[in-house]
Backbone as XML, in Angstrom:
<?xml version="1.0"?>
<chain id="A" units="angstrom">
  <residue number="1" name="MET">
    <atom name="N" x="-194.455" y="-20.084" z="-19.279"/>
    <atom name="CA" x="-194.311" y="-19.978" z="-20.716"/>
    <atom name="C" x="-194.492" y="-21.369" z="-21.337"/>
  </residue>
  <residue number="2" name="GLU">
    <atom name="N" x="-195.372" y="-21.451" z="-22.315"/>
    <atom name="CA" x="-195.662" y="-22.720" z="-22.971"/>
    <atom name="C" x="-194.695" y="-22.940" z="-24.129"/>
  </residue>
  <residue number="3" name="LYS">
    <atom name="N" x="-194.075" y="-24.117" z="-24.163"/>
    <atom name="CA" x="-193.148" y="-24.446" z="-25.240"/>
    <atom name="C" x="-193.855" y="-25.353" z="-26.237"/>
  </residue>
  <residue number="4" name="ARG">
    <atom name="N" x="-193.933" y="-24.918" z="-27.485"/>
    <atom name="CA" x="-194.576" y="-25.700" z="-28.529"/>
    <atom name="C" x="-193.519" y="-26.458" z="-29.319"/>
  </residue>
  <residue number="5" name="SER">
    <atom name="N" x="-193.787" y="-27.722" z="-29.592"/>
    <atom name="CA" x="-192.834" y="-28.520" z="-30.354"/>
    <atom name="C" x="-192.933" y="-28.181" z="-31.841"/>
  </residue>
  <residue number="6" name="GLN">
    <atom name="N" x="-191.791" y="-28.027" z="-32.469"/>
    <atom name="CA" x="-191.740" y="-27.759" z="-33.902"/>
    <atom name="C" x="-191.745" y="-29.087" z="-34.654"/>
  </residue>
  <residue number="7" name="ARG">
    <atom name="N" x="-192.572" y="-29.168" z="-35.679"/>
    <atom name="CA" x="-192.592" y="-30.374" z="-36.503"/>
    <atom name="C" x="-191.465" y="-30.293" z="-37.518"/>
  </residue>
  <residue number="8" name="LYS">
    <atom name="N" x="-190.914" y="-31.452" z="-37.856"/>
    <atom name="CA" x="-189.814" y="-31.504" z="-38.817"/>
    <atom name="C" x="-190.291" y="-31.079" z="-40.192"/>
  </residue>
  <residue number="9" name="ARG">
    <atom name="N" x="-189.438" y="-30.319" z="-40.887"/>
    <atom name="CA" x="-189.715" y="-29.909" z="-42.259"/>
    <atom name="C" x="-188.532" y="-30.341" z="-43.109"/>
  </residue>
  <residue number="10" name="ILE">
    <atom name="N" x="-188.829" y="-30.884" z="-44.276"/>
    <atom name="CA" x="-187.793" y="-31.406" z="-45.173"/>
    <atom name="C" x="-188.071" y="-30.901" z="-46.587"/>
  </residue>
  <residue number="11" name="VAL">
    <atom name="N" x="-186.989" y="-30.617" z="-47.326"/>
    <atom name="CA" x="-187.106" y="-30.211" z="-48.729"/>
    <atom name="C" x="-186.603" y="-31.352" z="-49.597"/>
  </residue>
  <residue number="12" name="GLY">
    <atom name="N" x="-187.383" y="-31.700" z="-50.630"/>
    <atom name="CA" x="-187.009" y="-32.788" z="-51.528"/>
    <atom name="C" x="-187.641" y="-32.612" z="-52.896"/>
  </residue>
  <residue number="13" name="VAL">
    <atom name="N" x="-187.461" y="-33.613" z="-53.741"/>
    <atom name="CA" x="-187.967" y="-33.582" z="-55.110"/>
    <atom name="C" x="-189.002" y="-34.685" z="-55.278"/>
  </residue>
  <residue number="14" name="VAL">
    <atom name="N" x="-190.122" y="-34.358" z="-55.920"/>
    <atom name="CA" x="-191.191" y="-35.333" z="-56.138"/>
    <atom name="C" x="-190.721" y="-36.367" z="-57.161"/>
  </residue>
  <residue number="15" name="SER">
    <atom name="N" x="-190.787" y="-37.643" z="-56.773"/>
    <atom name="CA" x="-190.364" y="-38.713" z="-57.682"/>
    <atom name="C" x="-191.550" y="-39.457" z="-58.285"/>
  </residue>
  <residue number="16" name="SER">
    <atom name="N" x="-192.730" y="-39.364" z="-57.651"/>
    <atom name="CA" x="-193.920" y="-40.016" z="-58.185"/>
    <atom name="C" x="-195.168" y="-39.282" z="-57.702"/>
  </residue>
  <residue number="17" name="ASP">
    <atom name="N" x="-196.150" y="-39.151" z="-58.616"/>
    <atom name="CA" x="-197.432" y="-38.546" z="-58.245"/>
    <atom name="C" x="-198.592" y="-39.392" z="-58.765"/>
  </residue>
  <residue number="18" name="LYS">
    <atom name="N" x="-198.357" y="-40.687" z="-58.994"/>
    <atom name="CA" x="-199.351" y="-41.562" z="-59.597"/>
    <atom name="C" x="-200.430" y="-42.024" z="-58.620"/>
  </residue>
  <residue number="19" name="MET">
    <atom name="N" x="-200.169" y="-41.920" z="-57.317"/>
    <atom name="CA" x="-201.158" y="-42.347" z="-56.332"/>
    <atom name="C" x="-202.195" y="-41.249" z="-56.108"/>
  </residue>
  <residue number="20" name="ASP">
    <atom name="N" x="-203.331" y="-41.614" z="-55.552"/>
    <atom name="CA" x="-204.397" y="-40.657" z="-55.300"/>
    <atom name="C" x="-204.100" y="-39.870" z="-54.022"/>
  </residue>
  <residue number="21" name="LYS">
    <atom name="N" x="-203.902" y="-38.558" z="-54.147"/>
    <atom name="CA" x="-203.626" y="-37.640" z="-53.033"/>
    <atom name="C" x="-202.335" y="-37.976" z="-52.279"/>
  </residue>
  <residue number="22" name="THR">
    <atom name="N" x="-201.409" y="-38.681" z="-52.928"/>
    <atom name="CA" x="-200.140" y="-39.044" z="-52.304"/>
    <atom name="C" x="-199.003" y="-38.814" z="-53.296"/>
  </residue>
  <residue number="23" name="ILE">
    <atom name="N" x="-197.901" y="-38.264" z="-52.790"/>
    <atom name="CA" x="-196.697" y="-38.095" z="-53.609"/>
    <atom name="C" x="-195.526" y="-38.779" z="-52.914"/>
  </residue>
  <residue number="24" name="SER">
    <atom name="N" x="-194.563" y="-39.242" z="-53.702"/>
    <atom name="CA" x="-193.312" y="-39.766" z="-53.165"/>
    <atom name="C" x="-192.269" y="-38.675" z="-53.313"/>
  </residue>
  <residue number="25" name="VAL">
    <atom name="N" x="-191.573" y="-38.380" z="-52.220"/>
    <atom name="CA" x="-190.577" y="-37.312" z="-52.221"/>
    <atom name="C" x="-189.211" y="-37.895" z="-51.896"/>
  </residue>
  <residue number="26" name="LYS">
    <atom name="N" x="-188.241" y="-37.679" z="-52.803"/>
    <atom name="CA" x="-186.870" y="-38.137" z="-52.592"/>
    <atom name="C" x="-186.076" y="-37.042" z="-51.907"/>
  </residue>
  <residue number="27" name="VAL">
    <atom name="N" x="-185.377" y="-37.403" z="-50.825"/>
    <atom name="CA" x="-184.545" y="-36.459" z="-50.091"/>
    <atom name="C" x="-183.126" y="-37.009" z="-50.081"/>
  </residue>
  <residue number="28" name="GLU">
    <atom name="N" x="-182.183" y="-36.221" z="-50.593"/>
    <atom name="CA" x="-180.776" y="-36.631" z="-50.634"/>
    <atom name="C" x="-180.014" y="-35.994" z="-49.481"/>
  </residue>
  <residue number="29" name="LYS">
    <atom name="N" x="-179.099" y="-36.767" z="-48.905"/>
    <atom name="CA" x="-178.233" y="-36.215" z="-47.870"/>
    <atom name="C" x="-176.845" y="-36.817" z="-48.024"/>
  </residue>
  <residue number="30" name="LEU">
    <atom name="N" x="-175.834" y="-36.077" z="-47.609"/>
    <atom name="CA" x="-174.457" y="-36.554" z="-47.651"/>
    <atom name="C" x="-174.082" y="-37.108" z="-46.285"/>
  </residue>
  <residue number="31" name="VAL">
    <atom name="N" x="-173.569" y="-38.358" z="-46.264"/>
    <atom name="CA" x="-173.181" y="-39.013" z="-45.027"/>
    <atom name="C" x="-171.716" y="-39.395" z="-45.135"/>
  </residue>
  <residue number="32" name="ARG">
    <atom name="N" x="-170.961" y="-39.135" z="-44.096"/>
    <atom name="CA" x="-169.539" y="-39.475" z="-44.090"/>
    <atom name="C" x="-169.367" y="-40.966" z="-43.808"/>
  </residue>
  <residue number="33" name="HIS">
    <atom name="N" x="-168.582" y="-41.645" z="-44.645"/>
    <atom name="CA" x="-168.335" y="-43.070" z="-44.454"/>
    <atom name="C" x="-167.525" y="-43.268" z="-43.175"/>
  </residue>
  <residue number="34" name="PRO">
    <atom name="N" x="-167.933" y="-44.222" z="-42.315"/>
    <atom name="CA" x="-167.273" y="-44.363" z="-41.015"/>
    <atom name="C" x="-165.795" y="-44.762" z="-41.070"/>
  </residue>
  <residue number="35" name="ILE">
    <atom name="N" x="-165.394" y="-45.516" z="-42.092"/>
    <atom name="CA" x="-163.997" y="-45.968" z="-42.169"/>
    <atom name="C" x="-163.177" y="-45.106" z="-43.124"/>
  </residue>
  <residue number="36" name="TYR">
    <atom name="N" x="-163.683" y="-44.883" z="-44.336"/>
    <atom name="CA" x="-162.892" y="-44.226" z="-45.363"/>
    <atom name="C" x="-162.993" y="-42.708" z="-45.326"/>
  </residue>
  <residue number="37" name="GLY">
    <atom name="N" x="-164.006" y="-42.175" z="-44.670"/>
    <atom name="CA" x="-164.117" y="-40.724" z="-44.538"/>
    <atom name="C" x="-164.698" y="-40.021" z="-45.746"/>
  </residue>
  <residue number="38" name="LYS">
    <atom name="N" x="-164.940" y="-40.763" z="-46.819"/>
    <atom name="CA" x="-165.504" y="-40.168" z="-48.025"/>
    <atom name="C" x="-166.992" y="-39.896" z="-47.805"/>
  </residue>
  <residue number="39" name="TYR">
    <atom name="N" x="-167.487" y="-38.805" z="-48.391"/>
    <atom name="CA" x="-168.905" y="-38.487" z="-48.284"/>
    <atom name="C" x="-169.690" y="-39.263" z="-49.338"/>
  </residue>
  <residue number="40" name="VAL">
    <atom name="N" x="-170.741" y="-39.950" z="-48.897"/>
    <atom name="CA" x="-171.561" y="-40.791" z="-49.762"/>
    <atom name="C" x="-172.979" y="-40.217" z="-49.781"/>
  </residue>
  <residue number="41" name="LYS">
    <atom name="N" x="-173.592" y="-40.218" z="-50.964"/>
    <atom name="CA" x="-174.946" y="-39.714" z="-51.106"/>
    <atom name="C" x="-175.945" y="-40.790" z="-50.699"/>
  </residue>
  <residue number="42" name="ARG">
    <atom name="N" x="-176.862" y="-40.449" z="-49.812"/>
    <atom name="CA" x="-177.922" y="-41.355" z="-49.389"/>
    <atom name="C" x="-179.271" y="-40.755" z="-49.782"/>
  </residue>
  <residue number="43" name="VAL">
    <atom name="N" x="-180.198" y="-41.597" z="-50.224"/>
    <atom name="CA" x="-181.513" y="-41.131" z="-50.648"/>
    <atom name="C" x="-182.582" y="-41.804" z="-49.783"/>
  </residue>
  <residue number="44" name="THR">
    <atom name="N" x="-183.490" y="-41.000" z="-49.257"/>
    <atom name="CA" x="-184.629" y="-41.501" z="-48.500"/>
    <atom name="C" x="-185.896" y="-41.072" z="-49.221"/>
  </residue>
  <residue number="45" name="VAL">
    <atom name="N" x="-186.858" y="-41.980" z="-49.332"/>
    <atom name="CA" x="-188.121" y="-41.673" z="-50.006"/>
    <atom name="C" x="-189.228" y="-41.595" z="-48.959"/>
  </residue>
  <residue number="46" name="TYR">
    <atom name="N" x="-189.934" y="-40.467" z="-48.931"/>
    <atom name="CA" x="-191.050" y="-40.258" z="-48.015"/>
    <atom name="C" x="-192.344" y="-40.206" z="-48.812"/>
  </residue>
  <residue number="47" name="LYS">
    <atom name="N" x="-193.421" y="-40.737" z="-48.240"/>
    <atom name="CA" x="-194.755" y="-40.591" z="-48.826"/>
    <atom name="C" x="-195.404" y="-39.401" z="-48.130"/>
  </residue>
  <residue number="48" name="ALA">
    <atom name="N" x="-195.949" y="-38.481" z="-48.909"/>
    <atom name="CA" x="-196.556" y="-37.270" z="-48.358"/>
    <atom name="C" x="-197.964" y="-37.089" z="-48.899"/>
  </residue>
  <residue number="49" name="HIS">
    <atom name="N" x="-198.818" y="-36.499" z="-48.073"/>
    <atom name="CA" x="-200.217" y="-36.262" z="-48.433"/>
    <atom name="C" x="-200.323" y="-34.965" z="-49.234"/>
  </residue>
  <residue number="50" name="ASP">
    <atom name="N" x="-200.916" y="-35.045" z="-50.414"/>
    <atom name="CA" x="-201.119" y="-33.887" z="-51.296"/>
    <atom name="C" x="-202.619" y="-33.783" z="-51.589"/>
  </residue>
  <residue number="51" name="GLU">
    <atom name="N" x="-203.339" y="-33.072" z="-50.734"/>
    <atom name="CA" x="-204.804" y="-33.011" z="-50.794"/>
    <atom name="C" x="-205.326" y="-32.500" z="-52.125"/>
  </residue>
  <residue number="52" name="GLU">
    <atom name="N" x="-204.719" y="-31.419" z="-52.668"/>
    <atom name="CA" x="-205.229" y="-30.799" z="-53.901"/>
    <atom name="C" x="-204.570" y="-31.323" z="-55.165"/>
  </residue>
  <residue number="53" name="LYS">
    <atom name="N" x="-203.674" y="-32.303" z="-55.052"/>
    <atom name="CA" x="-202.969" y="-32.913" z="-56.187"/>
    <atom name="C" x="-202.257" y="-31.861" z="-57.046"/>
  </residue>
  <residue number="54" name="LYS">
    <atom name="N" x="-201.540" y="-30.944" z="-56.397"/>
    <atom name="CA" x="-200.853" y="-29.865" z="-57.108"/>
    <atom name="C" x="-199.454" y="-30.273" z="-57.577"/>
  </residue>
  <residue number="55" name="ALA">
    <atom name="N" x="-198.741" y="-31.060" z="-56.778"/>
    <atom name="CA" x="-197.346" y="-31.376" z="-57.063"/>
    <atom name="C" x="-197.226" y="-32.347" z="-58.236"/>
  </residue>
  <residue number="56" name="ARG">
    <atom name="N" x="-196.223" y="-32.128" z="-59.069"/>
    <atom name="CA" x="-195.928" y="-32.981" z="-60.220"/>
    <atom name="C" x="-194.511" y="-33.536" z="-60.103"/>
  </residue>
  <residue number="57" name="VAL">
    <atom name="N" x="-194.212" y="-34.568" z="-60.861"/>
    <atom name="CA" x="-192.885" y="-35.185" z="-60.842"/>
    <atom name="C" x="-191.828" y="-34.139" z="-61.210"/>
  </residue>
  <residue number="58" name="GLY">
    <atom name="N" x="-190.773" y="-34.055" z="-60.409"/>
    <atom name="CA" x="-189.685" y="-33.115" z="-60.658"/>
    <atom name="C" x="-189.799" y="-31.820" z="-59.880"/>
  </residue>
  <residue number="59" name="ASP">
    <atom name="N" x="-190.952" y="-31.533" z="-59.268"/>
    <atom name="CA" x="-191.121" y="-30.312" z="-58.476"/>
    <atom name="C" x="-190.306" y="-30.403" z="-57.192"/>
  </residue>
  <residue number="60" name="LYS">
    <atom name="N" x="-189.734" y="-29.263" z="-56.791"/>
    <atom name="CA" x="-189.046" y="-29.171" z="-55.509"/>
    <atom name="C" x="-190.087" y="-28.751" z="-54.482"/>
  </residue>
  <residue number="61" name="VAL">
    <atom name="N" x="-190.262" y="-29.554" z="-53.415"/>
    <atom name="CA" x="-191.336" y="-29.315" z="-52.455"/>
    <atom name="C" x="-190.816" y="-29.331" z="-51.021"/>
  </residue>
  <residue number="62" name="GLU">
    <atom name="N" x="-191.602" y="-28.727" z="-50.135"/>
    <atom name="CA" x="-191.333" y="-28.780" z="-48.702"/>
    <atom name="C" x="-192.444" y="-29.609" z="-48.072"/>
  </residue>
  <residue number="63" name="ILE">
    <atom name="N" x="-192.046" y="-30.607" z="-47.256"/>
    <atom name="CA" x="-193.024" y="-31.436" z="-46.568"/>
    <atom name="C" x="-192.825" y="-31.305" z="-45.064"/>
  </residue>
  <residue number="64" name="MET">
    <atom name="N" x="-193.904" y="-31.556" z="-44.310"/>
    <atom name="CA" x="-193.860" y="-31.417" z="-42.867"/>
    <atom name="C" x="-194.408" y="-32.676" z="-42.212"/>
  </residue>
  <residue number="65" name="GLU">
    <atom name="N" x="-193.800" y="-33.051" z="-41.095"/>
    <atom name="CA" x="-194.234" y="-34.214" z="-40.344"/>
    <atom name="C" x="-195.635" y="-33.985" z="-39.781"/>
  </residue>
  <residue number="66" name="THR">
    <atom name="N" x="-196.455" y="-35.027" z="-39.784"/>
    <atom name="CA" x="-197.817" y="-34.920" z="-39.269"/>
    <atom name="C" x="-198.226" y="-36.254" z="-38.651"/>
  </residue>
  <residue number="67" name="ARG">
    <atom name="N" x="-199.451" y="-36.340" z="-38.191"/>
    <atom name="CA" x="-199.939" y="-37.603" z="-37.617"/>
    <atom name="C" x="-200.000" y="-38.655" z="-38.715"/>
  </residue>
  <residue number="68" name="PRO">
    <atom name="N" x="-199.957" y="-39.935" z="-38.367"/>
    <atom name="CA" x="-200.058" y="-40.977" z="-39.393"/>
    <atom name="C" x="-201.381" y="-40.897" z="-40.143"/>
  </residue>
  <residue number="69" name="ILE">
    <atom name="N" x="-201.296" y="-40.815" z="-41.457"/>
    <atom name="CA" x="-202.483" y="-40.750" z="-42.300"/>
    <atom name="C" x="-202.821" y="-42.140" z="-42.822"/>
  </residue>
  <residue number="70" name="SER">
    <atom name="N" x="-201.789" y="-42.943" z="-43.058"/>
    <atom name="CA" x="-201.980" y="-44.342" z="-43.457"/>
    <atom name="C" x="-200.785" y="-45.134" z="-42.927"/>
  </residue>
  <residue number="71" name="LYS">
    <atom name="N" x="-200.646" y="-46.372" z="-43.376"/>
    <atom name="CA" x="-199.566" y="-47.228" z="-42.884"/>
    <atom name="C" x="-198.178" y="-46.634" z="-43.157"/>
  </residue>
  <residue number="72" name="THR">
    <atom name="N" x="-197.990" y="-46.051" z="-44.334"/>
    <atom name="CA" x="-196.665" y="-45.532" z="-44.712"/>
    <atom name="C" x="-196.611" y="-44.015" z="-44.820"/>
  </residue>
  <residue number="73" name="LYS">
    <atom name="N" x="-197.742" y="-43.329" z="-44.648"/>
    <atom name="CA" x="-197.801" y="-41.888" z="-44.914"/>
    <atom name="C" x="-197.961" y="-41.089" z="-43.622"/>
  </residue>
  <residue number="74" name="CYS">
    <atom name="N" x="-196.909" y="-40.348" z="-43.241"/>
    <atom name="CA" x="-196.990" y="-39.501" z="-42.050"/>
    <atom name="C" x="-196.339" y="-38.134" z="-42.306"/>
  </residue>
  <residue number="75" name="TRP">
    <atom name="N" x="-196.368" y="-37.683" z="-43.544"/>
    <atom name="CA" x="-195.889" y="-36.358" z="-43.938"/>
    <atom name="C" x="-196.965" y="-35.708" z="-44.786"/>
  </residue>
  <residue number="76" name="ARG">
    <atom name="N" x="-196.963" y="-34.363" z="-44.848"/>
    <atom name="CA" x="-197.909" y="-33.678" z="-45.718"/>
    <atom name="C" x="-197.195" y="-32.551" z="-46.458"/>
  </residue>
  <residue number="77" name="LEU">
    <atom name="N" x="-197.715" y="-32.238" z="-47.637"/>
    <atom name="CA" x="-197.144" y="-31.190" z="-48.474"/>
    <atom name="C" x="-197.438" y="-29.828" z="-47.858"/>
  </residue>
  <residue number="78" name="VAL">
    <atom name="N" x="-196.380" y="-29.006" z="-47.720"/>
    <atom name="CA" x="-196.552" y="-27.651" z="-47.194"/>
    <atom name="C" x="-196.648" y="-26.666" z="-48.349"/>
  </residue>
  <residue number="79" name="ARG">
    <atom name="N" x="-195.649" y="-26.709" z="-49.254"/>
    <atom name="CA" x="-195.649" y="-25.802" z="-50.405"/>
    <atom name="C" x="-194.727" y="-26.328" z="-51.482"/>
  </residue>
  <residue number="80" name="ILE">
    <atom name="N" x="-194.952" y="-25.820" z="-52.689"/>
    <atom name="CA" x="-194.100" y="-26.156" z="-53.819"/>
    <atom name="C" x="-193.087" y="-25.025" z="-53.987"/>
  </residue>
  <residue number="81" name="LEU">
    <atom name="N" x="-191.800" y="-25.360" z="-53.910"/>
    <atom name="CA" x="-190.739" y="-24.360" z="-53.971"/>
    <atom name="C" x="-190.322" y="-24.052" z="-55.410"/>
  </residue>
  <residue number="82" name="GLY">
    <atom name="N" x="-190.353" y="-25.059" z="-56.268"/>
    <atom name="CA" x="-189.950" y="-24.864" z="-57.659"/>
    <atom name="C" x="-190.651" y="-25.839" z="-58.572"/>
  </residue>
  <residue number="83" name="GLU">
    <atom name="N" x="-191.058" y="-25.355" z="-59.722"/>
    <atom name="CA" x="-191.730" y="-26.199" z="-60.695"/>
    <atom name="C" x="-190.725" y="-27.020" z="-61.487"/>
  </residue>
  <residue number="84" name="ALA">
    <atom name="N" x="-191.157" y="-28.155" z="-62.016"/>
    <atom name="CA" x="-190.309" y="-28.995" z="-62.860"/>
    <atom name="C" x="-190.099" y="-28.312" z="-64.209"/>
  </residue>
  <residue number="85" name="ALA">
    <atom name="N" x="-188.925" y="-28.502" z="-64.769"/>
    <atom name="CA" x="-188.610" y="-27.860" z="-66.050"/>
    <atom name="C" x="-189.299" y="-28.518" z="-67.217"/>
  </residue>
</chain>
């Protein structure tokens, strides 16, 4: 039986679409502080490939890990989950 590796998928919000065929996606996560135990919000920004330039700022999107496309871009847009208001 062949085992296929699953690529990581992340849901985030588009923070910038000014680059050509590239979007910046902000992903928020809650991390527990090691000493105080309080949950702190952490934000990571990923660059994702958007071939058809569909995503706009504020859209909720799903991105998937892929081969390196450029120096900083190794994710690609899978689908748009929600449009910006």
